[in-house]
N, C-alpha and C positions, 0 to 999 in steps of 0.2 A: 505496498498498497503505497508504504512513503519513495522507494522509486517512481511509482505513476507517480503522487502531486509532485517530487520534484522536477518529474520529465516536464509534467503535463506548466509548473512553472518556468521553468528554465525557454521555453516556447513561448509562453505566453511574453515574460522577456526580449525573448527575438520579436516576434510582430510587436508586439510594442512602441520599442526602437523603437522600429519601420516609422511607425506611426507619428511621435515627435519628431522624429529626419521632415517627415513629409508637413507637416506642423510646422515646423518650427522653420524650414527654408525658404517654403512657404511656394514650393514647386509644382505642387496640384490639390489644390483650392475647389471648394464648390464650384463658385465662382468658374474657374478655369472651365471646369467642366460643364460647366450651360453655354459659359461662351461659345467652344468646339462644336458642341448638338447647336445652336445657332447657327452658326457656320456653313453646317451639311443640312439643313432644317431641309432646303429648296436638291439638298440633290436622292438619287433614290432610296430609299429607305437602307438600304445596305449596308451603307456608308457609318451613319448612326449605330444602325444595328453592327457591326466590323470594329466600330469603337466600344461597346457597347460591352462585347467579350473579351479586346483587349483588357478594358479595365478589371472587370471582375478573375478574371483570367490568372494579372499580375496581382490580382489582390492573393493570394498566395506565399505571394516573395515579400511584400508590400501595402500594410493595407491601405483602405481606400472603403470611399464608405460605401458603404456596394445597395443598403435603402437608397439613396439617397441617388444614383445608379441610375438606380429599376425603373423609380418613378417617374421622374426628369424620362428616362425612353421609351416607361406609358403616356406622357404629354406627348412629348417628342414623332414616335412611330406609332403609338395604337395598344390596344395593350394586345392583341394577340403576337405582333411583332412582335410588342415589347419580350413577352410572356417567351418566343419563341428564341428569342439570340440571349435572355438571362439564363436559360436554361445552359443552354452550350457553353457558356461562360464560368458557372455554376458547380455547373459539372465537370469542366474541362481544371478546375480548379485541383476541385478537393480529388477528384482521380489522382492527377497528378501528385498529387502529395502525399495521395495513400499508396500510388503504386513504387513511390520514388524510398517511400517510408520506410514500406516491404520489402528495399531490397534494399535498403542501407541504414536500415533504421536500428538495427539488432548490433550493429557495430559503433553506433551512434551510444547503446546503451550499453554496453562493455564498457567505453570512456569514464561513466560515472558509477558503475561497484562490475567488484570484481566475481560479487556474491551472485553464485546464476539462480541459487534459489530464489532472490530478489523480482531477476528477471519473469522467471517461473511465478511467481506470487502476483505481479503487473500484471501479465496479459492472460492469464487465470479470474482476476479482479475489471480487467477493462473487458473482458468476450465475456462474463458475467453479465456487468452497464449499462458494459459500451452503447449498445443499441442505442435505451434512453438516452446515454449525452449526445450520441447525433440527433437523434430527434431530436432536442427539446437545443438542439447546437446552436440556434438564429437566437436567442434571446440577447448578445452579444457579442459586437465586434472578433475576428479572429476564434471565436470560439468553435467554427464548422474544420474552420479548415486545420487547426490545431486537433479536434478531436479524425477530421480524416490523417494526419499523420503517423494518431496515437494506431487507427485502427492497423492503416497498414506497417506497423512498429509491432506490433501485437498481431500479429496474422491471421485478423480476423477474418471470417470465409468471405469472399466476390458477394456472395451472393446475399450475404447477411447486411454489408457495406451496404450492396446496392438499396435494400432495400431499406433501409434505416434511414439514408440520405434522402429516398425519394419520400418519407412521408413528414419531414423532416422540410426539404429545402422546394419541392413543389409544392406543396398548395402555400407556402408563405411567399414565392415569387407570383404563383396568379394572384394574388391578393395582391399586393406592391405597386403589379402592372395595374390592375384595376384603377386601382385608387390611384393609380398618377394622368391615368387615361383621362379619367372623367374631375381632372381637376387639370387646374391652368397656376402659373405664377401667381396671376387677382387676388386668386381666390383658390389659396390651399388645403383650406380647409380637409373636404375629403382624405385626401394626403395623409392629411398631421392627424385627423382620428384612427385612421386608419395604421398606420405608424406607433402611436399608442396605444392599440387595443391589438395587437400583434404582442407587443413586447409588454405590456402587464399581461395577460395571459403564458405566454412564455416563463416570462421572469416567475411566475404564481408555481406554474408546475413545478421551477424549479425547486423550489421552497420545497416545496411537496413531496418532491422524489427524495430532495439530501435531506429533507426532519425521515426519513420510513429506514432507509438504504443507509444513511451515512453510523448510524448506530451499531451498524451489524458490519460492517468493514473493520473498528475497531480491536 
């Protein structure tokens, strides 16, 4: 259990450092994203769609505002197109994290500990509760990518991983895309309301999950 917590915290620190770097340097702001979308709005929709895919894919390496990107995509190119491109971007990022970690994650774990029993225990704990973690991982930025990397590292079966990711991410991207499509820059209430409801629901679900499961892991 200690190794799982340690690995999660290290991954969070890495992702947060990239987020902080982006914020401090101002390399990519929400206003920049809006500007690029505005520049491309007169072009065929696949121009904005390709940008959405790119931004959501690099979220694996550099933390970006996923929800904002999907909402803006919904506003600029409509619900169906936004959902399609958001799915490609989110799925490619998470899957890349899963497969890279499946290949190289255990080598990294061995740098954290030489105790093979800790590694085995970590895999057992994650494979027991990892599906729930993946399903609820959209509750906060970076958690989906971290969960995907942990799933790969702990050798979660691809079938279980895809099922958990789909349950957690597809309804999320559909709701956010739709909220963006029925909002506009002068009336963002549908998008803001949807964002609040989804975040509150996921955080409440996390609270219930941790309250029930954490005592069993001690």
